[in-house]
C-alpha positions in Angstrom: -19.8 46.8 -42.6 -17.2 44.4 -44.1 -18.9 44.4 -47.5 -19.2 48.2 -47.5 -15.5 48.5 -46.8 -14.9 46.0 -49.6 -16.7 48.1 -52.1 -14.9 51.3 -51.0 -11.5 49.6 -51.1 -12.0 48.0 -54.5 -13.2 51.2 -56.0 -10.1 52.8 -54.6 -7.6 50.4 -56.3 -9.4 49.9 -59.6 -7.7 53.0 -61.1 -4.2 51.5 -60.8 -4.8 48.3 -62.8 -2.7 48.5 -65.9 -3.2 45.2 -67.7 -6.3 44.1 -69.7 -7.3 41.6 -67.0 -9.2 43.0 -64.0 -11.3 41.7 -61.3 -15.1 41.8 -62.0 -17.9 42.2 -59.6 -17.5 41.8 -55.9 -16.4 38.9 -53.6 -18.6 35.9 -53.6 -19.1 33.9 -50.4 -18.2 30.2 -50.9 -18.4 28.7 -47.3 -22.1 29.0 -46.6 -22.9 25.9 -44.5 -21.2 24.3 -41.6 -22.2 20.6 -41.6 -20.1 19.8 -38.5 -21.5 22.5 -36.1 -22.9 19.8 -33.8 -19.8 17.5 -33.9 -18.2 16.7 -30.5 -15.4 14.4 -31.4 -11.7 15.2 -31.7 -11.1 17.1 -28.5 -7.7 16.9 -26.9 -6.3 18.2 -23.6 -5.5 21.9 -24.0 -6.9 22.1 -27.5 -9.3 24.8 -28.7 -11.7 24.4 -31.6 -12.7 27.5 -33.6 -16.2 26.7 -34.5 -17.3 28.1 -37.9 -13.7 28.9 -38.9 -12.8 27.9 -42.4 -9.2 27.8 -43.5 -6.8 26.6 -46.2 -8.9 26.4 -49.4 -7.9 24.5 -52.5 -9.4 25.1 -55.9 -9.5 23.3 -59.2 -11.5 23.5 -62.5 -13.1 21.1 -65.0 -11.0 20.9 -68.2 -14.1 20.0 -70.2 -16.4 22.6 -68.7 -14.7 25.8 -67.4 -17.8 26.9 -65.6 -17.4 23.9 -63.2 -15.1 24.8 -60.2 -14.4 22.5 -57.2 -13.0 23.6 -53.9 -12.4 22.3 -50.5 -11.4 23.7 -47.1 -10.9 22.8 -43.4 -14.0 23.4 -41.3 -13.8 24.2 -37.6 -10.0 24.4 -37.1 -8.3 23.1 -34.0 -5.4 24.9 -32.4 -3.2 21.7 -32.3 -3.9 20.4 -35.8 -6.5 19.7 -38.3 -10.2 20.4 -38.2 -13.6 18.7 -37.5 -13.5 17.8 -41.1 -13.3 19.1 -44.7 -16.1 20.7 -46.8 -16.3 20.8 -50.6 -17.7 23.7 -52.5 -18.8 23.2 -56.1 -19.9 25.8 -58.7 -21.4 25.2 -62.1 -21.7 28.8 -63.2 -18.1 30.0 -63.1 -18.0 30.8 -59.4 -21.1 33.0 -59.2 -22.9 30.5 -56.9 -21.8 27.6 -54.8 -23.1 24.4 -53.2 -21.4 23.0 -50.1 -21.1 19.3 -49.2 -19.5 17.4 -46.3 -16.4 15.4 -47.3 -16.2 11.9 -45.8 -12.8 12.3 -44.2 -13.6 12.3 -40.5 -16.1 11.0 -38.0 -17.9 14.3 -38.1 -19.1 13.7 -41.7 -22.0 11.4 -42.4 -20.5 8.1 -43.6 -17.0 9.5 -42.9 -13.9 7.4 -42.1 -13.1 6.4 -38.5 -10.7 9.3 -37.7 -11.4 12.2 -35.5 -9.9 15.1 -37.5 -9.0 15.9 -41.1 -6.7 18.4 -42.8 -4.9 19.5 -46.0 -7.8 19.6 -48.5 -7.1 18.9 -52.2 -9.4 18.5 -55.2 -9.1 17.6 -58.9 -11.3 17.0 -61.9 -10.4 14.7 -64.7 -10.9 15.2 -68.5 -13.8 12.7 -68.1 -15.5 15.0 -65.5 -14.7 12.6 -62.6 -14.2 14.7 -59.4 -11.7 13.8 -56.7 -10.9 14.9 -53.2 -8.2 14.0 -50.8 -7.2 14.6 -47.1 -5.1 13.5 -44.3 -7.2 11.9 -41.6 -6.0 11.3 -38.0 -6.9 11.2 -34.4 -6.4 13.9 -31.9 -3.2 12.4 -30.5 -2.0 11.7 -34.1 -1.2 8.0 -33.3 -3.4 6.8 -36.2 -3.3 8.7 -39.5 -4.1 8.1 -43.1 -4.3 9.6 -46.6 -7.8 9.2 -47.8 -9.3 9.9 -51.2 -12.9 10.0 -52.5 -14.7 10.7 -55.8 -17.9 12.4 -56.8 -20.1 11.3 -59.7 -21.9 14.7 -59.8 -19.2 17.3 -59.7 -18.9 17.6 -55.9 -22.5 17.5 -54.7 -22.0 14.1 -53.1 -19.1 11.7 -52.5 -18.4 8.0 -52.9 -15.4 5.6 -53.3 -13.9 6.6 -50.0 -10.5 4.8 -50.1 -7.6 5.0 -47.6 -4.5 5.1 -49.8 -2.2 4.5 -46.8 -2.9 4.0 -43.1 -0.4 4.0 -40.2 -0.3 3.6 -36.4 2.5 5.8 -35.2 5.1 5.5 -32.5 3.4 6.9 -29.4 6.6 8.7 -28.4 7.6 10.3 -31.7 4.3 10.4 -33.6 6.0 8.9 -36.7 5.2 7.6 -39.2 3.0 10.6 -40.1 1.6 11.2 -43.6 1.4 14.9 -44.3 0.6 17.6 -46.9 -1.0 15.4 -49.5 -2.6 16.7 -52.7 -4.3 15.0 -55.7 -4.0 15.8 -59.4 -6.0 14.4 -62.4 -4.2 13.4 -65.6 -5.3 15.9 -68.3 -4.7 13.4 -71.1 -6.2 10.2 -69.7 -9.6 9.6 -68.2 -10.0 7.8 -64.9 -6.3 8.5 -64.0 -5.2 10.6 -61.0 -2.1 10.9 -58.8 -1.6 11.6 -55.1 1.7 12.9 -53.6 2.6 13.7 -50.0 5.5 13.6 -47.5 5.8 10.9 -44.9 7.8 11.5 -41.7 9.4 8.2 -40.5 11.7 7.4 -37.6 15.2 6.1 -38.3 16.2 4.1 -35.2 20.0 3.8 -34.7 20.8 6.8 -37.0 21.4 9.3 -34.3 19.0 11.7 -32.5 16.9 14.7 -33.2 15.8 17.3 -30.7 12.2 17.6 -29.7 11.2 21.2 -30.5 8.2 23.1 -29.1 5.2 22.4 -31.3 5.3 24.2 -34.6 8.8 25.7 -34.3 10.8 23.5 -36.6 9.0 22.2 -39.8 11.4 19.3 -40.2 10.4 18.0 -36.8 6.7 19.0 -36.7 4.0 18.2 -39.2 3.4 21.3 -41.2 -0.3 20.4 -41.2 -0.1 21.4 -37.5 -1.0 17.9 -36.3 0.2 17.8 -32.7 2.6 15.1 -31.8 2.1 13.1 -28.6 3.9 14.5 -25.5 4.4 18.0 -27.1 4.7 19.3 -23.6 8.0 17.4 -23.1 11.2 19.4 -22.5 12.5 21.0 -25.6 15.8 19.1 -25.4 14.3 15.6 -25.0 16.1 13.3 -27.4 14.2 11.3 -30.0 15.2 9.0 -32.8 16.4 10.5 -36.1 13.8 10.8 -38.9 13.5 11.0 -42.6 10.7 12.5 -44.8 10.5 11.0 -48.3 7.9 11.9 -50.9 5.2 9.2 -51.3 3.2 8.6 -54.5 0.1 6.6 -55.5 -2.0 6.4 -58.7 -5.5 5.4 -59.6 -6.4 4.2 -63.2 -10.0 3.3 -62.5 -11.5 6.6 -61.5 -10.6 6.4 -57.8 -12.2 3.0 -57.1 -8.7 1.6 -56.2 -5.3 3.0 -55.6 -1.8 1.5 -56.2 0.3 0.6 -53.1 1.9 3.8 -52.0 5.7 4.0 -52.5 8.5 6.6 -52.1 9.5 8.5 -55.2 11.9 10.9 -53.5 14.1 9.5 -50.8 15.7 11.8 -48.2 18.6 11.6 -45.9 18.7 11.4 -42.1 16.9 14.4 -40.5 15.9 15.6 -44.0 12.5 15.8 -45.6 10.4 17.1 -48.5 7.2 19.0 -47.9 4.7 20.9 -50.0 4.7 18.3 -52.8 2.7 19.7 -55.7 2.3 18.2 -59.2 1.9 19.9 -62.5 1.4 17.9 -65.7 2.3 19.0 -69.2 -0.8 18.2 -71.4 1.3 18.3 -74.6 3.7 15.4 -73.4 2.0 14.0 -70.3 5.2 14.6 -68.4 4.6 14.6 -64.7 6.5 17.1 -62.5 6.4 16.9 -58.7 7.8 20.0 -57.0 8.6 20.3 -53.3 10.6 22.1 -50.6 13.6 19.9 -49.7 14.6 20.6 -46.1 18.1 19.5 -45.2 19.5 18.4 -41.9 20.8 21.9 -41.1 17.2 23.3 -41.5 17.8 25.1 -44.8 15.2 24.8 -47.6 15.6 24.3 -51.3 13.2 24.2 -54.2 13.3 20.9 -56.1 11.4 18.6 -58.4 11.4 15.1 -60.0 9.8 14.1 -63.3 8.2 11.1 -64.8 7.4 10.3 -68.5 5.5 7.0 -67.8 2.6 8.2 -65.6 4.7 7.7 -62.4 6.2 4.2 -62.9 9.7 5.7 -62.9 11.0 9.0 -61.6 14.2 11.0 -62.1 16.5 11.8 -59.3 15.7 15.1 -57.5 16.9 18.4 -59.0 17.4 21.2 -56.5 17.5 24.5 -58.3 17.0 27.4 -55.9 17.3 28.2 -52.2 14.2 29.1 -50.3 15.2 31.9 -47.9 12.0 32.5 -45.9 12.2 34.0 -42.4 8.5 33.6 -41.8 6.1 36.3 -40.4 6.2 36.8 -36.7 3.0 35.5 -35.0 1.4 34.5 -38.3 1.5 31.0 -39.7 2.0 31.2 -43.4 2.9 29.1 -46.5 6.6 29.9 -45.8 7.8 26.4 -46.8 5.1 25.6 -49.3 6.2 26.6 -52.9 3.4 26.6 -55.5 4.2 25.7 -59.2 2.1 25.9 -62.3 2.5 25.3 -66.1 1.6 27.2 -69.2 -0.6 24.6 -71.0 0.3 25.9 -74.5 4.1 26.2 -74.2 5.0 23.9 -71.3 6.8 26.8 -69.5 7.0 26.3 -65.8 6.5 28.9 -63.0 7.0 28.6 -59.3 6.2 31.1 -56.5 7.4 31.1 -52.9 8.1 33.3 -49.8 11.6 34.6 -49.7 13.5 37.3 -47.7 16.3 37.9 -50.3 14.7 41.1 -51.5 14.8 42.7 -48.0 18.2 41.5 -47.1 16.8 38.8 -44.9 14.6 41.1 -42.8 11.1 40.0 -43.9 9.4 37.8 -46.5 8.1 38.8 -49.9 6.9 36.9 -52.9 9.4 35.5 -55.4 8.8 33.9 -58.8 11.0 32.0 -61.2 10.4 30.6 -64.7 11.8 27.7 -66.8 11.2 27.6 -70.5 13.1 24.3 -71.1 11.4 21.8 -68.8 13.2 22.7 -65.7 16.8 22.5 -67.0 17.3 26.3 -66.4 15.5 28.8 -64.2 15.3 32.5 -64.3 16.7 34.5 -61.4 14.1 35.0 -58.6 12.0 38.1 -59.2 9.9 40.0 -56.6 6.2 40.0 -57.4 4.6 42.1 -54.7 4.8 45.8 -54.3 7.7 46.6 -51.9 6.1 48.4 -49.0 8.5 47.4 -46.2 6.0 44.8 -44.9 5.8 41.0 -45.2 4.0 39.4 -48.1 3.2 35.7 -47.8 1.2 32.6 -48.9 1.4 33.1 -52.7 -0.5 31.1 -55.4 0.1 31.2 -59.2 -1.8 30.2 -62.3 -1.4 30.8 -66.1 -4.4 31.6 -68.3 -5.0 30.6 -71.9 -3.4 33.8 -73.2 -0.2 32.9 -71.3 -0.7 35.7 -68.7 0.6 34.8 -65.3 -1.5 35.6 -62.2 -0.2 35.6 -58.6 -2.2 36.2 -55.5 -0.8 36.8 -52.0 -1.4 38.4 -48.6 0.5 41.4 -47.4 0.6 43.1 -44.0 -0.2 46.8 -43.9 1.9 48.0 -41.0 3.2 45.2 -38.8 4.1 45.2 -35.9 1.6 47.9 -34.9 -1.3 46.0 -36.4 -2.1 42.8 -38.3 -4.4 44.5 -40.8 -3.9 42.5 -44.0 -4.6 42.9 -47.7 -5.2 40.2 -50.3 -3.7 41.2 -53.7 -3.5 39.9 -57.2 -1.0 40.8 -59.9 -1.2 39.7 -63.6 1.4 39.9 -66.3 0.8 41.7 -69.6 1.5 38.5 -71.6 4.0 35.6 -71.6 6.5 37.5 -69.6 7.2 38.4 -66.0 6.1 42.1 -66.3 3.5 42.4 -63.7 0.7 45.0 -63.3 0.3 47.0 -60.2 -1.3 45.2 -57.3 -5.1 44.9 -57.4 -6.8 44.4 -54.1 -9.0 41.3 -54.2 -10.9 42.0 -51.0 -11.3 44.5 -48.2 -8.5 44.7 -45.6 -9.0 42.4 -42.7 -7.5 41.8 -39.2 -5.3 38.7 -39.3 -5.3 38.7 -35.5 -8.9 37.5 -35.6 -7.9 34.3 -37.4 -7.7 31.0 -35.6 -4.5 30.4 -33.7 -2.7 27.3 -34.9 1.0 27.8 -34.7 0.3 31.5 -35.3 -2.7 33.4 -36.7 -3.8 31.0 -39.4 -5.8 31.2 -42.6 -4.0 28.4 -44.4 -0.7 27.1 -45.6 -2.0 27.7 -49.1 -5.0 29.4 -50.9 -6.5 28.7 -54.3 -6.1 30.2 -57.8 -7.1 28.8 -61.2 -7.3 30.1 -64.7 -9.6 27.8 -66.8 -9.6 30.1 -69.9 -8.8 33.8 -70.1 -10.2 34.5 -66.6 -8.6 34.0 -63.2 -10.4 32.8 -60.1 -8.8 33.4 -56.7 -10.1 31.5 -53.7 -9.0 32.8 -50.3 -9.8 33.2 -46.6 -10.3 36.4 -44.7 -11.4 37.0 -41.1 -14.7 38.5 -40.2 -13.1 41.1 -38.0 -14.4 41.0 -34.4 -16.9 38.1 -35.2 -16.1 35.4 -32.7 -19.1 33.3 -33.7 -18.0 33.2 -37.4 -14.3 34.1 -37.4 -13.4 33.3 -41.0 -14.9 32.6 -44.4 -13.9 31.4 -47.8 -14.4 33.8 -50.7 -13.8 33.9 -54.4 -13.8 36.5 -57.2 -13.1 36.3 -60.9 -11.5 38.4 -63.6 -12.8 39.5 -66.9 -10.8 40.3 -70.0 -11.0 44.0 -70.8 -9.0 44.0 -74.1 -12.2 44.8 -76.1 
């Protein structure tokens, strides 16, 4: 029934596409196998596991072979943080078919590291074809946690070089230090070189107090990966030591066999943090950009970045260039504090998308985009991407294809609060501009209320989108409405260029 609805819906919207780039074919199932279905570890008091629930996919492509795509997602999501483990999906025919493999980031995986859960999947492929994956790994009570990387010699079919980049034993009262929201990025100009970035929440004894909030309420006090802190049932006003949340960085130059000692590249003040660290690399100059959401002590969010011209040895001071005015989506956990950047590989122009309520006067979130044509010195005024319907749009992703067209994907509620029926849309510009087409529906509408509950109905803090050549490949999660045995799946589609 869901596939039939998909065909009907897609036929209904195809007539409104106005650019030369349109989605081709139908959705392709990516998450086919659950390698952790029999896993029994990772349980915690009061926690529920959503067996066969896949959430939060990440996608990358091979710069030397555009038909090779590599994805990863959380498998069997827990209500209080993380999943049984992560699964990788690899395609060697441009996304038409996929192979799934267990990633060695938890005890559930064969040969996996000695941690009970994993979260925050990331993948990368270097110019030499070396494939990378990364995760945060932790126990159910989050006392022990690590950032762990692995490599694949065969494009994602199997994994080796499982290396903890950083490992911590946290304070049993506060749960800090906790390493969170890590991603990995391959250098497009140097083989065997890749970079990892993440935020790290650390206690600051003697610097005042912070207030323990109910789990998931305040991102500056709660891991955005959803990892439960110990004693989350404590009274909301229990006083805890102040914290800080710098950006940490590490690099490999031997194809993932070893990693440099992790170190901070963005230092934050007391009760401040970065989150959503995401790198883009200019292939013309090899300049590294690390973008993030900088959350200040008053709880406000700001888009910022730092740059490096020597492969991460030295970094500039942070530049904060725009306020992030998200109000979130009631009862839905979204990418509300996770901005996503990208770069035009031909021009070096930078783009960034995020959730923002400025277009609705602070009533609800929509999708904003801004562009810099001078390396981040100046940015365009935020522009709304989604069609204004009076409903929330959220969890956007952006990519630029070889023609300089900008593609953006995002979710949008149909008629909240009466229902949680949700569409997944894509919009593409007509060229190197910010003139977007009408929205094209990527998949059939689905009921967000059937998603796992993890700080709200949850399909991921981010989704996937890449543009290896002229085509775009969105990677996303939808619910299988009413199916409690298989609540969610990961899907992909691709575009074709219709200019001829």
